[in-house]
C-alpha positions as CSV (number, residue, x, y, z in Angstrom):
1,M,-91.3,-130.9,-71.7
2,N,-89.9,-130.3,-68.0
3,K,-86.4,-128.7,-67.4
4,L,-85.0,-132.1,-66.6
5,E,-86.4,-133.6,-69.7
6,R,-84.8,-130.4,-71.7
7,I,-81.5,-131.1,-70.3
8,H,-81.8,-135.0,-71.1
9,S,-82.6,-133.8,-74.7
10,I,-79.5,-131.6,-75.1
11,D,-77.5,-134.7,-73.3
12,V,-79.1,-136.9,-76.1
13,I,-78.2,-134.4,-79.1
14,R,-74.6,-134.0,-77.7
15,G,-74.1,-137.8,-77.3
16,F,-75.5,-138.3,-80.8
17,A,-73.1,-135.6,-82.1
18,I,-70.2,-137.4,-80.9
19,L,-71.2,-141.0,-82.1
20,G,-71.5,-139.0,-85.4
21,I,-68.0,-137.6,-85.2
22,A,-66.9,-141.3,-84.9
23,F,-67.7,-141.8,-88.4
24,A,-67.0,-138.4,-89.7
25,N,-63.3,-138.5,-88.3
26,I,-62.7,-142.1,-89.3
27,L,-61.3,-141.1,-92.8
28,P,-59.1,-138.2,-91.8
29,L,-57.8,-140.3,-88.9
30,S,-56.7,-143.1,-91.0
31,T,-55.7,-141.8,-94.5
32,P,-54.2,-138.6,-95.8
33,I,-57.5,-137.3,-97.1
34,L,-56.1,-133.9,-96.4
35,Y,-53.9,-134.0,-99.6
36,D,-56.1,-136.4,-101.7
37,S,-58.9,-135.7,-104.0
38,F,-62.8,-136.6,-103.9
39,P,-63.2,-139.2,-104.4
40,S,-60.2,-140.6,-102.9
41,S,-57.3,-141.8,-105.2
42,L,-56.4,-144.4,-102.6
43,W,-59.1,-146.9,-103.5
44,T,-61.2,-147.9,-106.6
45,S,-63.5,-150.6,-105.3
46,S,-67.3,-149.5,-105.6
47,H,-67.9,-150.6,-102.1
48,D,-65.2,-148.1,-100.9
49,R,-66.3,-145.5,-103.0
50,L,-69.9,-145.8,-101.8
51,I,-69.0,-145.7,-98.3
52,E,-66.7,-142.9,-98.7
53,K,-69.6,-140.8,-100.4
54,L,-72.3,-142.1,-97.7
55,L,-70.0,-140.7,-95.2
56,F,-69.5,-137.4,-96.9
57,I,-73.0,-137.1,-97.3
58,L,-74.3,-138.2,-93.9
59,A,-71.5,-137.5,-91.7
60,E,-68.6,-135.2,-92.7
61,G,-68.9,-131.7,-91.6
62,N,-72.5,-132.5,-90.0
63,F,-71.6,-133.4,-86.6
64,Y,-69.1,-130.9,-86.0
65,S,-71.7,-128.2,-87.0
66,L,-74.1,-129.8,-84.5
67,F,-71.5,-129.9,-81.8
68,A,-71.0,-126.3,-82.5
69,M,-74.4,-125.4,-81.9
70,L,-74.3,-127.2,-79.0
71,F,-71.4,-125.3,-77.6
72,G,-73.2,-122.1,-78.3
73,F,-76.3,-123.5,-76.0
74,S,-74.1,-124.6,-73.4
75,F,-72.5,-121.1,-73.2
76,I,-75.6,-119.5,-72.1
77,I,-76.5,-122.5,-69.8
78,F,-73.0,-121.8,-68.2
79,M,-73.3,-118.2,-67.7
80,E,-76.7,-118.3,-66.4
81,R,-76.0,-120.7,-64.0
82,S,-72.7,-119.1,-62.7
83,A,-74.4,-115.7,-62.3
84,A,-77.3,-117.6,-60.2
85,K,-74.6,-119.0,-58.1
86,G,-73.2,-115.6,-57.4
87,N,-69.8,-116.0,-59.4
88,N,-68.7,-113.7,-62.2
89,P,-69.7,-115.6,-65.4
90,Y,-67.3,-113.8,-67.8
91,I,-64.3,-114.6,-65.5
92,L,-65.4,-118.2,-65.0
93,F,-66.0,-118.8,-69.0
94,S,-62.7,-117.2,-69.8
95,K,-60.9,-119.7,-67.6
96,R,-62.7,-122.5,-68.7
97,Q,-62.1,-121.5,-72.4
98,F,-58.3,-121.1,-71.8
99,I,-58.2,-124.7,-70.0
100,L,-60.0,-125.7,-73.1
101,L,-57.4,-124.2,-75.4
102,G,-54.8,-126.1,-73.2
103,I,-56.5,-129.5,-73.8
104,G,-56.7,-129.0,-77.6
105,I,-53.2,-128.0,-78.0
106,L,-52.0,-131.1,-76.4
107,H,-54.4,-133.1,-78.4
108,A,-53.5,-131.6,-81.6
109,L,-49.8,-131.7,-81.0
110,F,-49.7,-135.4,-79.5
111,I,-53.0,-137.2,-80.9
112,W,-54.5,-135.7,-84.0
113,Y,-54.0,-132.5,-86.2
114,G,-57.8,-132.5,-86.8
115,D,-58.4,-131.0,-83.3
116,I,-61.4,-128.8,-83.0
117,L,-61.0,-127.9,-79.3
118,I,-58.6,-124.9,-80.1
119,V,-61.0,-123.4,-82.5
120,Y,-63.9,-123.9,-80.4
121,A,-61.6,-122.3,-77.5
122,L,-60.6,-119.3,-79.3
123,F,-64.0,-118.4,-81.1
124,G,-65.8,-119.0,-77.7
125,F,-64.4,-116.0,-76.4
126,L,-66.3,-114.0,-79.1
127,L,-69.6,-115.1,-77.4
128,L,-68.7,-113.1,-74.1
129,P,-70.2,-109.8,-75.6
130,L,-73.3,-111.6,-76.5
131,Y,-74.3,-113.0,-73.2
132,K,-77.0,-110.4,-72.3
133,A,-77.6,-109.2,-76.1
134,P,-81.3,-109.4,-77.2
135,K,-82.2,-112.1,-79.5
136,W,-82.5,-109.8,-82.5
137,I,-78.9,-108.9,-82.1
138,I,-78.0,-112.5,-82.5
139,S,-80.3,-113.1,-85.4
140,L,-78.7,-109.9,-87.3
141,M,-75.1,-111.4,-86.2
142,I,-76.1,-114.7,-87.9
143,A,-77.1,-113.0,-91.0
144,I,-73.8,-110.9,-91.2
145,V,-71.8,-113.7,-90.6
146,L,-73.4,-115.9,-93.3
147,L,-73.4,-113.1,-95.9
148,P,-69.8,-113.6,-97.0
149,N,-70.7,-117.3,-97.7
150,V,-73.3,-115.8,-100.1
151,V,-70.6,-113.8,-101.9
152,I,-68.0,-116.7,-102.0
153,L,-71.0,-119.1,-103.6
154,Y,-71.6,-116.2,-106.0
155,N,-68.1,-116.1,-107.4
156,L,-67.8,-119.8,-107.6
157,I,-70.6,-120.3,-110.2
158,G,-69.4,-121.9,-113.4
159,Y,-66.0,-122.4,-111.7
160,N,-64.9,-126.0,-112.3
161,Y,-61.5,-127.7,-111.6
162,D,-59.6,-130.9,-112.4
163,P,-58.6,-132.9,-109.1
164,A,-55.9,-134.2,-110.8
165,E,-54.1,-131.1,-111.2
166,Y,-53.9,-130.6,-107.6
167,L,-53.1,-134.3,-106.7
168,D,-49.7,-135.2,-105.8
169,Y,-49.4,-139.1,-105.3
170,N,-46.1,-139.4,-104.3
171,Y,-46.6,-136.8,-101.6
172,I,-49.6,-138.9,-100.3
173,V,-47.4,-141.8,-100.1
174,S,-44.6,-140.1,-98.2
175,V,-47.3,-139.0,-95.6
176,I,-48.5,-142.6,-95.2
177,M,-44.8,-143.7,-94.7
178,N,-44.2,-140.7,-92.2
179,Y,-47.2,-141.6,-90.1
180,Q,-46.2,-145.5,-90.1
181,S,-42.7,-144.6,-89.1
182,G,-44.1,-143.0,-85.9
183,G,-41.8,-141.3,-83.6
184,T,-40.4,-137.9,-84.5
185,V,-41.3,-138.3,-88.0
186,G,-44.8,-139.1,-87.3
187,F,-44.8,-136.1,-84.9
188,L,-43.4,-133.6,-87.2
189,Q,-46.1,-134.8,-90.0
190,N,-48.8,-134.4,-87.6
191,L,-47.7,-130.8,-86.7
192,Y,-47.1,-130.0,-90.4
193,D,-50.6,-131.3,-90.9
194,W,-52.0,-129.0,-88.2
195,L,-50.2,-126.0,-89.5
196,N,-51.5,-126.9,-93.0
197,T,-54.9,-127.2,-91.8
198,Y,-55.2,-124.1,-89.4
199,Q,-53.0,-121.8,-91.6
200,P,-54.4,-118.2,-91.2
201,G,-56.0,-118.2,-94.9
202,N,-58.2,-120.8,-93.8
203,L,-59.4,-119.1,-90.5
204,P,-61.9,-116.7,-92.2
205,Y,-63.7,-120.0,-93.6
206,L,-63.6,-121.6,-90.2
207,Y,-65.1,-118.8,-88.6
208,M,-68.0,-118.4,-91.2
209,S,-68.6,-122.3,-90.9
210,I,-68.3,-122.4,-86.9
211,F,-69.4,-119.2,-85.4
212,P,-72.8,-118.9,-86.8
213,M,-73.6,-122.4,-85.3
214,F,-72.7,-121.0,-82.1
215,L,-74.9,-118.1,-82.6
216,I,-77.9,-120.5,-83.5
217,G,-77.1,-122.3,-80.2
218,V,-77.1,-119.0,-78.3
219,L,-80.3,-118.2,-79.9
220,I,-82.1,-121.5,-79.1
221,A,-80.8,-121.3,-75.3
222,K,-82.4,-117.7,-75.4
223,S,-85.7,-118.9,-76.8
224,K,-86.2,-122.1,-74.6
225,S,-89.6,-122.3,-76.0
226,I,-88.1,-124.0,-79.1
227,L,-87.3,-126.9,-76.9
228,L,-90.2,-126.8,-74.2
229,N,-92.9,-126.6,-76.8
230,I,-93.0,-128.8,-79.9
231,T,-95.2,-127.8,-82.6
232,K,-96.1,-128.4,-86.2
233,K,-93.4,-125.9,-87.1
234,H,-90.8,-128.4,-85.8
235,Y,-91.8,-130.9,-88.3
236,V,-91.9,-128.4,-91.2
237,F,-88.6,-127.4,-90.4
238,W,-87.4,-130.7,-89.9
239,V,-88.8,-131.8,-93.4
240,V,-87.0,-128.7,-95.2
241,F,-83.8,-128.9,-93.5
242,G,-83.6,-132.6,-94.1
243,L,-84.6,-132.3,-97.8
244,V,-82.6,-129.2,-98.8
245,G,-79.5,-130.2,-96.8
246,L,-79.4,-133.8,-98.2
247,T,-79.7,-132.4,-101.8
248,I,-76.9,-129.9,-101.2
249,K,-74.7,-132.4,-99.9
250,L,-75.6,-134.7,-103.0
251,L,-74.4,-132.1,-105.4
252,P,-70.7,-132.7,-104.9
253,V,-71.1,-136.4,-105.2
254,V,-73.0,-136.1,-108.6
255,K,-70.6,-133.5,-109.8
256,P,-67.0,-133.4,-107.6
257,N,-65.3,-131.1,-109.9
258,S,-67.6,-128.2,-109.0
259,L,-65.7,-125.9,-106.6
260,L,-69.3,-124.2,-106.1
261,Y,-70.9,-127.4,-104.8
262,L,-68.2,-128.4,-102.8
263,Q,-68.4,-124.9,-101.2
264,A,-72.1,-125.0,-100.9
265,A,-72.1,-128.4,-99.2
266,E,-69.8,-127.1,-96.5
267,S,-71.2,-123.7,-95.8
268,I,-74.9,-124.5,-96.4
269,G,-75.1,-128.3,-96.3
270,N,-73.5,-129.3,-93.1
271,P,-75.4,-126.8,-91.1
272,L,-78.8,-127.9,-92.5
273,M,-78.0,-131.4,-91.9
274,S,-76.7,-130.7,-88.4
275,L,-80.3,-129.0,-87.7
276,F,-82.1,-131.9,-89.2
277,Y,-80.1,-134.2,-86.8
278,G,-80.7,-132.1,-83.8
279,L,-84.5,-131.9,-84.8
280,S,-84.6,-135.5,-85.4
281,I,-83.3,-136.5,-82.0
282,L,-85.6,-133.9,-80.4
283,L,-88.7,-135.3,-82.0
284,M,-87.7,-138.9,-81.3
285,I,-87.1,-137.9,-77.7
286,T,-90.9,-136.4,-77.6
287,K,-91.9,-139.7,-78.7
288,L,-90.1,-142.1,-76.9
289,K,-90.2,-140.3,-73.5
290,G,-86.4,-140.0,-72.7
291,S,-85.7,-143.6,-73.4
292,L,-82.4,-142.6,-75.2
293,S,-80.3,-142.6,-71.9
294,L,-77.6,-144.6,-73.2
295,I,-77.0,-142.0,-76.0
296,G,-77.7,-139.2,-73.4
297,N,-74.5,-141.0,-71.4
298,I,-72.1,-140.2,-74.2
299,G,-73.4,-136.4,-74.0
300,R,-72.7,-136.1,-70.5
301,T,-69.2,-137.4,-71.1
302,S,-68.8,-135.8,-74.4
303,M,-65.4,-134.5,-73.9
304,S,-63.9,-137.5,-72.6
305,N,-65.6,-139.6,-75.7
306,Y,-64.3,-136.9,-78.3
307,L,-60.7,-137.3,-77.0
308,L,-61.1,-141.1,-76.4
309,Q,-62.2,-141.6,-80.3
310,N,-59.0,-139.8,-81.5
311,I,-56.8,-142.0,-78.9
312,I,-58.2,-145.0,-80.2
313,G,-57.8,-143.9,-83.7
314,F,-53.9,-143.0,-83.0
315,V,-53.2,-146.3,-81.3
316,I,-54.9,-148.3,-84.4
317,F,-53.4,-146.1,-87.1
318,K,-50.2,-144.9,-85.7
319,V,-49.0,-147.2,-83.3
320,F,-50.1,-150.5,-85.0
321,H,-49.0,-148.8,-88.2
322,L,-52.1,-149.4,-90.0
323,Y,-52.2,-145.6,-91.2
324,G,-53.3,-145.4,-95.1
325,T,-53.8,-149.1,-95.3
326,L,-57.5,-150.0,-94.4
327,P,-60.2,-149.1,-97.1
328,P,-63.6,-147.6,-96.0
329,T,-65.5,-150.9,-95.8
330,K,-63.5,-151.7,-92.9
331,L,-62.8,-148.4,-91.7
332,I,-66.8,-148.2,-91.1
333,I,-66.9,-151.4,-89.1
334,I,-64.1,-150.0,-86.8
335,S,-66.4,-146.8,-86.3
336,F,-69.3,-149.1,-85.4
337,I,-67.2,-151.0,-82.8
338,V,-66.1,-147.6,-81.3
339,A,-69.4,-146.2,-81.1
340,V,-70.9,-149.5,-79.4
341,F,-67.7,-149.5,-77.0
342,Q,-68.2,-145.8,-76.0
343,I,-71.8,-146.3,-75.4
344,W,-71.1,-149.5,-73.1
345,L,-68.1,-147.5,-71.7
346,S,-70.1,-144.6,-70.7
347,Y,-72.8,-146.6,-69.2
348,I,-70.5,-148.2,-67.0
349,W,-68.5,-145.0,-66.2
350,L,-71.4,-143.1,-64.9
351,L,-72.5,-145.8,-62.6
352,L,-69.3,-145.5,-60.7
353,F,-68.6,-141.9,-61.4
354,K,-70.6,-138.6,-61.7
355,Q,-68.6,-136.9,-64.7
356,G,-66.3,-138.1,-67.5
357,P,-62.5,-137.7,-66.4
358,I,-61.6,-134.9,-68.7
359,E,-65.0,-133.0,-67.9
360,F,-64.0,-133.8,-63.9
361,L,-60.6,-132.0,-64.6
362,W,-62.1,-129.2,-66.7
363,R,-64.5,-128.5,-64.0
364,R,-61.8,-128.7,-61.1
365,L,-59.5,-126.5,-62.9
366,T,-62.1,-123.7,-63.5
367,Y,-63.3,-123.7,-60.1
368,I,-60.0,-124.4,-58.4
369,K,-61.7,-126.6,-55.6
370,I,-61.3,-130.3,-54.3
371,D,-64.0,-132.5,-55.6
372,T,-64.7,-135.9,-55.7
373,L,-65.1,-137.7,-59.0
374,R,-66.8,-140.9,-57.6
375,N,-70.9,-141.1,-57.9
376,K,-72.3,-140.8,-54.6
377,K,-74.6,-143.7,-55.1
378,S,-71.8,-146.0,-56.0
379,I,-69.9,-144.9,-52.8
380,S,-73.0,-145.5,-50.6
381,S,-73.5,-148.9,-52.1
382,S,-69.8,-150.0,-52.4
383,S,-69.7,-149.1,-48.5
384,Q,-72.8,-151.3,-47.4
């Protein structure tokens, strides 16, 4: 696999992650699952329950972990390219992170409380000291960061809970009404949900789930042979990651009142499933010889597509007052439609422009230079 194909593979994996996030986010975008139980108390249909469980197993948390790994990978690529051009990579990456932080804050306040960009921006600064660190240091840090998860899981052995004890159905109804009201009431509810999600007590858990995936991405970028040379080990890890990850994600579905299983699904199941997905795409590209370019287009415009998904969700569920009214069987259809629309839109956009609109803005603010968004090919063809 040459350099061009390797970059294409990362674009395809990133595109796959973005499309997966469309399915992972559809429930929290449309219903107050932040305050609900698992399985949800909002629907009782067997079909809806099945869709909810499938989304939990196959989507929830898995694609954010995959995207975090790609963030770590992109960090090394960005730093190397900046240094090769004679720029100070530390300064440029820091500027890039502050811009990402600003985008994340606007997104979180005005579109959706579940924004992940703020977390990526803040935790991303912690990668700077690791740019030139040897691979063994990165591997050691992965083990150190994951160690608290082992302690937490050990302490949760045999600890069960009754979701009904923590469920306030009246409050769930009030959240639905607040979002359907829109305006200042909807804004304040979104702000409260954001503060509740990212309260200081939750930050250590976010760090333990996201930063190790950053580090795995850094390690992959420093060990380029992992992407360059496909061997039997790739297939072995693919099987192991898939079987173990799927088994762990199934445990809370079988026994949803176990905090041990829920925590294991988040801290172990999600990363393993993300690695399984990443390897699946890498192995598929090897067989199909780069024919997944439509998915790669999503990866090339990943930031724009991530924000677009949530803007579409905001319009459907908040502007049209459908929040809390649609069951999973209908929500999954919306996710499919959004995914297909983004594949089509990204293809058309990249025929005309060389970057996504947010990527263009991000780059321009980082380098503080005048640039053109139009694709040179489209300019030349339109002038003929």
